[in-house]
ROSEDO-506877 format. One record per residue: residue number from 1; residue in three letters; y, z, x of N, C-alpha, C, CB in turn. Coordinates in pm, whole numbers. Last residue first. Glycine has a CB too. Example, Ala and Ser with C-alpha at 12.3 -4.5 7.8 and 13.67 -1.06 7.14 Angstrom:
! residues 2
- 2/SER/-225/708/1285/-106/714/1367/3/787/1290/-60/572/1408 .
- 1/ALA/-569/780/1319/-450/780/1230/-330/780/1320/-447/905/1131 .
END
This chain:
! residues 203
- 203/SER/-2094/843/0/-2207/874/37/-2331/936/-43/-2176/937/120 .
- 202/ALA/-1885/838/-131/-1910/736/-45/-2040/772/29/-1791/713/46 .
- 201/PRO/-1868/945/-478/-1861/993/-287/-1888/848/-265/-2010/1128/-192 .
- 200/LYS/-1629/865/-700/-1756/842/-660/-1783/900/-512/-1780/694/-671 .
- 199/GLY/-1382/847/-837/-1395/943/-762/-1541/949/-666/-1374/1051/-852 .
- 198/ASN/-1285/615/-939/-1416/686/-1006/-1410/826/-928/-1581/593/-977 .
- 197/GLU/-1141/482/-796/-1080/573/-899/-1154/648/-987/-1003/508/-976 .
- 196/ASP/-1111/455/-464/-1230/499/-570/-1148/542/-696/-1337/639/-511 .
- 195/GLN/-958/486/-271/-949/400/-370/-1032/346/-468/-917/328/-328 .
- 194/PRO/-1075/680/-87/-942/707/-169/-902/620/-247/-833/728/-99 .
- 193/ASN/-1398/733/-91/-1324/624/-63/-1199/668/-155/-1401/479/-95 .
- 192/LYS/-1493/1023/59/-1502/943/-60/-1395/834/-34/-1477/1028/-199 .
- 191/LEU/-1777/1194/212/-1625/1139/229/-1622/1027/95/-1594/1050/409 .
- 190/ASN/-2013/1392/281/-1956/1353/181/-1824/1310/196/-1965/1437/99 .
- 189/ASN/-2122/1628/439/-2180/1504/429/-2141/1418/328/-2302/1517/421 .
- 188/LEU/-1961/1860/486/-1993/1864/341/-2087/1721/309/-1839/1871/247 .
- 187/THR/-1924/1858/738/-1923/2021/681/-2012/1985/561/-1749/2102/629 .
- 186/LEU/-1914/1628/901/-1996/1736/930/-2025/1851/837/-1948/1785/1032 .
- 185/TRP/-1693/1531/696/-1831/1481/710/-1921/1556/754/-1841/1383/782 .
- 184/LEU/-1488/1704/744/-1540/1692/625/-1693/1654/607/-1461/1606/566 .
- 183/ASP/-1452/1605/1029/-1425/1760/999/-1529/1755/866/-1231/1812/961 .
- 182/ILE/-1394/1349/986/-1486/1397/1063/-1545/1529/1048/-1442/1389/1168 .
- 181/ASN/-1142/1329/851/-1274/1273/803/-1392/1352/840/-1295/1136/854 .
- 180/LYS/-966/1494/1026/-988/1528/920/-1137/1485/863/-881/1486/855 .
- 179/PHE/-961/1272/1222/-1009/1428/1256/-1025/1527/1106/-873/1509/1369 .
- 178/THR/-856/1055/1073/-991/1062/1125/-1039/1232/1141/-990/976/1278 .
- 177/GLU/-613/1159/986/-697/1111/903/-820/1138/946/-679/989/880 .
- 176/VAL/-458/1148/1268/-488/1296/1181/-600/1270/1080/-344/1355/1084 .
- 175/ALA/-469/896/1323/-565/975/1390/-577/1110/1326/-531/988/1532 .
- 174/GLY/-335/785/1108/-490/725/1117/-588/842/1195/-491/562/1220 .
- 173/SER/-75/879/1165/-156/924/1058/-291/877/1027/-92/905/957 .
- 172/ILE/-27/745/1414/-62/904/1409/-144/934/1260/99/1005/1418 .
- 171/ILE/-31/480/1337/-141/529/1436/-149/682/1433/-111/480/1591 .
- 170/GLU/197/481/1190/84/440/1129/-52/486/1203/95/295/1117 .
- 169/ASP/413/579/1355/355/660/1260/216/646/1202/432/656/1167 .
- 168/GLU/411/350/1517/380/465/1586/322/555/1468/508/526/1667 .
- 167/VAL/471/52/1501/346/141/1419/307/269/1428/231/97/1441 .
- 166/GLY/619/9/1687/680/-29/1551/606/36/1442/680/-183/1527 .
- 165/ASP/431/-17/1945/561/-56/1894/551/-93/1759/621/-163/1969 .
- 164/ALA/165/17/2014/223/111/1921/370/76/1872/222/248/1987 .
- 163/ALA/28/-143/2164/27/-184/2081/69/-97/1957/-67/-234/2090 .
- 162/LYS/65/4/2443/132/-132/2419/126/-189/2251/49/-243/2523 .
- 161/SER/-91/202/2384/55/260/2395/120/101/2384/97/365/2565 .
- 160/LEU/-349/150/2359/-308/180/2278/-136/182/2266/-375/276/2268 .
- 159/GLN/-351/49/2655/-377/-56/2548/-324/22/2411/-553/-103/2540 .
- 158/GLU/-317/299/2769/-271/239/2808/-249/97/2719/-321/253/2908 .
- 157/LEU/-555/471/2652/-424/492/2619/-313/399/2677/-400/620/2654 .
- 156/PHE/-784/328/2789/-739/313/2626/-610/352/2570/-825/391/2543 .
- 155/SER/-730/381/3047/-704/252/3034/-694/246/2868/-820/156/3110 .
- 154/LYS/-762/679/3020/-646/578/3056/-656/458/3049/-605/583/3168 .
- 153/TRP/-1016/650/2989/-946/723/2887/-809/674/2917/-963/885/2891 .
- 152/ARG/-1159/532/3211/-1155/481/3053/-1078/531/2973/-1263/495/2982 .
- 151/SER/-1073/728/3383/-1052/607/3386/-1057/527/3279/-1114/570/3459 .
- 150/GLY/-1236/963/3287/-1119/953/3292/-1039/829/3350/-1097/1053/3343 .
- 149/THR/-1493/860/3307/-1453/920/3183/-1270/893/3191/-1513/1102/3179 .
- 148/ASN/-1675/778/3477/-1554/711/3477/-1461/765/3374/-1576/571/3458 .
- 147/PRO/-1941/864/3551/-1817/911/3607/-1703/842/3611/-1832/939/3718 .
- 146/SER/-1905/921/3206/-1943/996/3338/-2023/875/3461/-2069/1138/3285 .
- 145/TYR/-1929/796/2966/-1831/744/3055/-1833/794/3201/-1703/771/2997 .
- 144/ALA/-2092/953/2799/-2123/832/2775/-2036/752/2917/-2077/793/2608 .
- 143/ASN/-2166/1238/2694/-2130/1184/2871/-2127/1038/2888/-2257/1232/2993 .
- 142/LEU/-2240/1217/2472/-2146/1318/2507/-2086/1281/2645/-2214/1459/2507 .
- 141/TYR/-2459/1028/2460/-2368/1004/2417/-2248/1074/2456/-2394/1003/2318 .
- 140/GLY/-2635/1144/2658/-2574/1013/2710/-2461/1011/2598/-2688/865/2714 .
- 139/THR/-2789/1403/2660/-2682/1402/2660/-2571/1268/2716/-2680/1508/2713 .
- 138/SER/-3059/1378/2695/-3031/1367/2550/-2911/1415/2549/-3121/1438/2453 .
- 137/GLY/-3198/1426/2958/-3197/1295/2907/-3152/1295/2748/-3342/1234/2929 .
- 136/ALA/-3245/1771/2882/-3265/1670/2980/-3286/1490/2914/-3408/1730/3063 .
- 135/VAL/-3239/1960/2710/-3127/1852/2698/-3170/1764/2811/-2964/1910/2714 .
- 134/ALA/-3418/2172/2866/-3443/2128/2717/-3362/2041/2678/-3435/2227/2621 .
- 133/ARG/-3344/2261/3096/-3442/2122/3114/-3449/2092/2935/-3642/2163/3209 .
- 132/GLY/-3048/2399/2965/-3137/2363/3087/-3211/2240/3049/-3242/2482/3129 .
- 131/LEU/-2896/2558/2791/-3038/2500/2770/-3103/2433/2861/-3045/2420/2675 .
- 130/THR/-2662/2639/2953/-2740/2735/2846/-2869/2695/2819/-2674/2743/2710 .
- 129/LYS/-2600/2394/3116/-2620/2534/3186/-2679/2647/3087/-2474/2588/3243 .
- 128/GLN/-2602/2184/2952/-2715/2214/3050/-2732/2321/3125/-2723/2134/3132 .
- 127/LEU/-2416/2253/2766/-2538/2262/2708/-2658/2267/2835/-2551/2134/2605 .
- 126/HIS/-2186/2272/2929/-2239/2382/2893/-2360/2381/2823/-2158/2442/2832 .
- 125/ASN/-2184/2018/2985/-2180/2085/3102/-2231/2222/3060/-2038/2082/3168 .
- 124/THR/-2128/1898/2733/-2253/1864/2823/-2278/1940/2948/-2247/1726/2867 .
- 123/ILE/-1859/1986/2667/-2009/2040/2614/-2119/2016/2672/-2046/1999/2496 .
- 122/ILE/-1713/1857/2859/-1728/2027/2857/-1843/2058/2824/-1644/2108/2762 .
- 121/VAL/-1759/1568/2775/-1819/1644/2919/-1821/1778/2914/-1736/1618/3048 .
- 120/GLY/-1663/1576/2512/-1808/1581/2536/-1865/1605/2679/-1861/1457/2491 .
- 119/GLY/-1430/1596/2543/-1421/1707/2511/-1632/1703/2527/-1311/1734/2346 .
- 118/LEU/-1402/1303/2609/-1336/1402/2707/-1392/1556/2691/-1171/1400/2678 .
- 117/VAL/-1509/1198/2397/-1565/1183/2512/-1502/1277/2630/-1558/1044/2537 .
- 116/SER/-1287/1229/2212/-1405/1310/2212/-1495/1293/2317/-1474/1294/2101 .
- 115/GLY/-1140/991/2247/-1085/1137/2309/-1200/1236/2308/-955/1209/2216 .
- 114/GLU/-1264/814/2113/-1235/805/2252/-1182/942/2317/-1133/694/2270 .
- 113/LEU/-1215/900/1863/-1346/897/1880/-1327/841/2067/-1434/780/1746 .
- 112/VAL/-939/902/1827/-1026/1036/1796/-1132/1014/1891/-1088/1056/1633 .
- 111/TYR/-852/667/1873/-813/740/1949/-894/858/1947/-693/753/1933 .
- 110/MET/-988/511/1663/-1019/490/1781/-978/601/1909/-967/367/1795 .
- 109/GLY/-801/618/1453/-951/641/1454/-1030/622/1604/-1015/535/1347 .
- 108/GLY/-570/433/1547/-588/601/1534/-716/635/1515/-514/669/1415 .
- 107/LEU/-657/230/1518/-662/245/1643/-646/397/1628/-562/160/1728 .
- 106/ALA/-696/174/1220/-847/160/1321/-785/219/1464/-920/-43/1348 .
- 105/ALA/-425/207/1138/-514/308/1125/-626/316/1207/-553/310/1010 .
- 104/PRO/-315/-23/1285/-284/99/1345/-363/218/1282/-138/119/1336 .
- 103/LEU/-460/-232/1138/-524/-218/1264/-443/-65/1300/-495/-366/1380 .
- 102/SER/-610/-104/825/-502/-167/897/-539/-139/1061/-349/-100/846 .
- 101/ALA/-853/-26/722/-804/-158/701/-710/-207/787/-756/-171/586 .
- 100/TYR/-970/208/720/-937/188/835/-901/26/799/-1050/234/946 .
- 99/VAL/-1005/276/455/-941/371/496/-877/328/650/-1035/491/486 .
- 98/THR/-1208/44/375/-1035/89/311/-961/172/411/-1034/196/156 .
- 97/LEU/-1352/42/531/-1336/-99/544/-1181/-69/437/-1495/-217/479 .
- 96/PHE/-1494/287/500/-1428/224/640/-1337/113/610/-1543/163/746 .
- 95/PHE/-1588/291/241/-1521/381/310/-1419/317/430/-1627/472/364 .
- 94/SER/-1720/48/217/-1618/34/161/-1501/167/211/-1663/21/15 .
- 93/PRO/-1980/119/360/-1875/40/386/-1738/50/329/-1914/-66/362 .
- 92/GLN/-2069/476/265/-2059/354/238/-1965/278/329/-2027/346/112 .
- 91/ILE/-2279/658/489/-2124/671/434/-2108/517/397/-1992/733/564 .
- 90/ALA/-2577/801/451/-2507/710/501/-2363/722/412/-2587/574/497 .
- 89/PRO/-2807/1059/612/-2705/1000/505/-2647/872/545/-2585/1095/479 .
- 88/LEU/-3123/917/769/-2979/1013/779/-2911/974/645/-2861/973/927 .
- 87/ASN/-3349/775/808/-3343/845/691/-3204/950/683/-3483/922/683 .
- 86/ASP/-3313/691/1063/-3350/572/952/-3319/667/850/-3521/495/942 .
- 85/VAL/-3354/881/1260/-3217/815/1221/-3201/738/1107/-3175/732/1317 .
- 84/GLU/-3493/1142/1425/-3467/977/1384/-3357/976/1309/-3585/899/1296 .
- 83/GLY/-3566/1374/1695/-3516/1297/1564/-3553/1175/1547/-3381/1286/1551 .
- 82/GLY/-3649/1447/1946/-3736/1447/1869/-3682/1406/1713/-3795/1572/1889 .
- 81/LEU/-3463/1395/2141/-3446/1554/2089/-3563/1539/1973/-3261/1607/2017 .
- 80/THR/-3453/1130/2144/-3518/1225/2280/-3541/1348/2232/-3419/1249/2418 .
- 79/VAL/-3329/1041/1905/-3491/1023/1949/-3562/1115/2044/-3510/891/2018 .
- 78/ILE/-3082/1142/1983/-3157/1207/1895/-3312/1188/1892/-3104/1175/1780 .
- 77/ASP/-3042/950/2217/-3018/1129/2208/-3092/1195/2121/-2877/1180/2163 .
- 76/ASP/-3024/724/2115/-3120/740/2190/-3152/894/2197/-3091/677/2311 .
- 75/ARG/-2833/740/1941/-2968/703/1865/-3081/768/1981/-2987/506/1835 .
- 74/LEU/-2632/770/2112/-2622/848/2039/-2777/854/1979/-2509/820/1961 .
- 73/LEU/-2631/524/2255/-2653/631/2328/-2672/745/2230/-2546/651/2424 .
- 72/HIS/-2572/339/2042/-2688/353/2092/-2716/442/2200/-2723/248/2119 .
- 71/LEU/-2295/416/1979/-2404/441/1875/-2531/438/1983/-2410/312/1736 .
- 70/LYS/-2121/324/2130/-2178/439/2206/-2292/490/2116/-2066/557/2238 .
- 69/ARG/-1881/75/2302/-1990/120/2185/-2093/235/2263/-2095/-35/2122 .
- 68/ARG/-1728/-34/2447/-1671/140/2433/-1775/167/2313/-1463/176/2376 .
- 67/GLN/-1770/-270/2518/-1789/-186/2640/-1771/-37/2611/-1690/-230/2752 .
- 66/GLU/-1611/-392/2312/-1768/-383/2313/-1808/-306/2420/-1840/-517/2325 .
- 65/ILE/-1346/-338/2370/-1426/-279/2305/-1550/-268/2294/-1403/-293/2237 .
- 64/ASP/-1152/-423/2558/-1300/-399/2628/-1353/-312/2516/-1304/-315/2797 .
- 63/THR/-948/-458/2456/-989/-597/2506/-1120/-573/2551/-898/-662/2622 .
- 62/VAL/-791/-401/2170/-857/-310/2260/-937/-416/2335/-946/-187/2188 .
- 61/THR/-722/-647/2045/-629/-524/2067/-679/-452/2189/-627/-421/1938 .
- 60/PRO/-812/-840/1958/-838/-836/2091/-732/-730/2121/-828/-977/2167 .
- 59/LEU/-1051/-586/1823/-1006/-679/1884/-902/-780/1852/-1091/-722/1907 .
- 58/LEU/-1067/-402/1597/-1015/-370/1728/-960/-457/1814/-1098/-321/1793 .
- 57/ASN/-1258/-532/1403/-1107/-539/1379/-1006/-492/1491/-1078/-455/1259 .
- 56/PRO/-1492/-456/1513/-1474/-597/1494/-1287/-606/1472/-1582/-654/1343 .
- 55/PHE/-1484/-166/1486/-1484/-221/1584/-1439/-369/1593/-1590/-198/1621 .
- 54/VAL/-1527/-103/1173/-1411/-120/1222/-1377/-197/1356/-1371/-6/1226 .
- 53/PHE/-1797/-130/1112/-1704/-218/1046/-1563/-225/1073/-1712/-196/926 .
- 52/THR/-1964/-26/1321/-1997/-155/1241/-1884/-208/1176/-2101/-134/1137 .
- 51/GLU/-1835/176/1436/-1853/102/1513/-1883/-52/1439/-1949/165/1594 .
- 50/PHE/-1822/356/1183/-1690/292/1252/-1707/185/1353/-1611/397/1326 .
- 49/GLY/-2070/390/1103/-2021/322/1010/-1884/256/1084/-2002/414/883 .
- 48/PHE/-2184/535/1332/-2277/412/1281/-2178/327/1204/-2413/460/1178 .
- 47/VAL/-2033/763/1339/-1997/680/1443/-2062/552/1390/-2045/729/1589 .
- 46/PHE/-2103/880/1101/-1970/821/1114/-1949/730/1222/-1875/918/1125 .
- 45/PRO/-2384/909/1115/-2321/821/1011/-2200/773/1046/-2305/883/888 .
- 44/TYR/-2390/1092/1380/-2442/964/1350/-2401/892/1257/-2549/966/1331 .
- 43/LEU/-2343/1366/1306/-2233/1264/1358/-2251/1118/1348/-2210/1284/1498 .
- 42/LYS/-2560/1490/1236/-2450/1477/1126/-2328/1366/1182/-2379/1644/1094 .
- 41/GLU/-2742/1453/1470/-2768/1373/1341/-2642/1363/1252/-2886/1442/1255 .
- 40/LEU/-2594/1612/1649/-2592/1472/1676/-2606/1391/1546/-2702/1437/1773 .
- 39/TYR/-2650/1873/1518/-2461/1826/1515/-2497/1651/1564/-2317/1948/1690 .
- 38/THR/-2911/1899/1556/-2848/1882/1402/-2705/1804/1422/-2818/2051/1318 .
- 37/LYS/-2938/1877/1791/-2994/1792/1741/-2922/1785/1586/-3140/1819/1758 .
- 36/TYR/-2806/2125/1876/-2783/2024/1927/-2809/1877/1868/-2834/2046/2024 .
- 35/ASP/-2958/2320/1693/-2857/2316/1677/-2763/2189/1740/-2836/2430/1707 .
- 34/GLN/-3195/2248/1857/-3203/2237/1728/-3069/2234/1658/-3282/2335/1683 .
- 33/VAL/-3142/2393/2103/-3166/2263/2083/-3171/2192/1966/-3256/2242/2129 .
- 32/THR/-2897/2640/2037/-3041/2604/2055/-3052/2430/2036/-3140/2695/1932 .
- 31/VAL/-2646/2857/2153/-2653/2764/2074/-2797/2707/2141/-2517/2673/2070 .
- 30/THR/-2531/3086/2224/-2654/3113/2169/-2721/2950/2084/-2624/3256/2058 .
- 29/GLY/-2283/3046/2314/-2388/3142/2433/-2505/3133/2352/-2346/3331/2473 .
- 28/SER/-2130/2758/2163/-2174/2932/2193/-2258/2967/2275/-2231/3006/2089 .
- 27/MET/-2065/2514/2177/-2003/2569/2279/-2031/2749/2243/-1834/2507/2283 .
- 26/LEU/-2170/2445/1921/-2230/2394/2058/-2199/2460/2190/-2189/2259/2078 .
- 25/THR/-2082/2574/1736/-2201/2619/1775/-2251/2568/1900/-2285/2599/1681 .
- 24/ALA/-1840/2420/1651/-1824/2526/1739/-1969/2585/1788/-1737/2633/1670 .
- 23/SER/-1955/2195/1549/-1879/2203/1665/-1888/2309/1750/-1762/2193/1638 .
- 22/TYR/-2039/2334/1291/-2118/2243/1383/-2075/2226/1520/-2123/2116/1331 .
- 21/LYS/-1802/2473/1207/-1937/2544/1258/-2022/2474/1343/-2024/2581/1150 .
- 20/ASN/-1513/2387/1366/-1605/2367/1279/-1723/2402/1295/-1609/2269/1254 .
- 19/GLN/-1328/2393/1568/-1385/2500/1496/-1470/2480/1372/-1285/2577/1462 .
- 18/GLU/-1279/2145/1609/-1329/2208/1727/-1400/2353/1643/-1189/2238/1856 .
- 17/LEU/-1125/2069/1411/-1276/2013/1398/-1339/2080/1535/-1289/1821/1397 .
- 16/ALA/-900/2201/1426/-992/2243/1324/-1099/2176/1327/-946/2237/1203 .
- 15/ARG/-797/2099/1653/-817/2260/1689/-932/2264/1539/-624/2391/1681 .
- 14/HIS/-732/1845/1538/-811/1845/1650/-868/2023/1677/-708/1775/1781 .
- 13/GLY/-542/1918/1373/-677/1852/1320/-787/1870/1446/-652/1673/1277 .
- 12/ALA/-350/2045/1523/-410/2097/1430/-522/2067/1391/-355/2095/1354 .
- 11/ALA/-270/1789/1703/-321/1886/1759/-403/1986/1638/-204/1949/1840 .
- 10/THR/-162/1545/1620/-322/1567/1587/-375/1691/1652/-416/1441/1643 .
- 9/GLN/128/1582/1709/92/1543/1540/-98/1583/1548/136/1311/1491 .
- 8/PHE/65/1616/1988/124/1690/1892/101/1683/1784/219/1685/1889 .
- 7/ARG/-25/1337/2047/-108/1447/2077/-54/1580/1998/-112/1465/2235 .
- 6/LEU/164/1158/1952/44/1179/1876/-37/1293/1905/-35/1073/1885 .
- 5/ASN/381/1277/2126/413/1298/1970/235/1293/1915/540/1141/1890 .
- 4/PRO/296/1191/2381/305/1322/2356/316/1362/2185/429/1368/2440 .
- 3/LEU/305/889/2285/179/940/2322/184/1111/2324/141/873/2471 .
- 2/PHE/583/831/2242/458/818/2140/332/886/2191/419/661/2113 .
- 1/MET/848/1038/2308/772/934/2314/642/912/2252/760/918/2420 .
END
């Protein structure tokens, strides 16, 4: 079946992203507010690019795509923590327009971003226990759908399954690549457009 296969094929990439030093630090007993802010700031350019350049192509397949925007929450969290977003590194639009040019690839990417909300609830609970009031009002992105996280995830999977007929492998490939892309971006702040013959970085 499609969804079990999707979970199986992306498991390795999911684990690798969780083990990324920036991700893993969030769940450590020694996480600091600066660690958390750094993570959000590193994540922001990818979320910005995906919502700006990929979201429009997901309509009408994901009928509630506009209600799934979370960039404003991410921005507010960074600002609340004393950061700013205007001078963060950027990922060139051509990266998103190339990598997620097809609907199946875009759906695969969306699977990763929507699934991250499930983990975000766990991270939020850990941060609140570990850092307490220091993160008050700054976990909006991680906890974007609470208390409707489960129902929003189920709704997305239903829409994804309906769209998957005949393009299952392409969706899975898009999801696998997205786990790799986010992992690379967090680590290197550098993503390359695969169609750039000169190998120029997209940031």
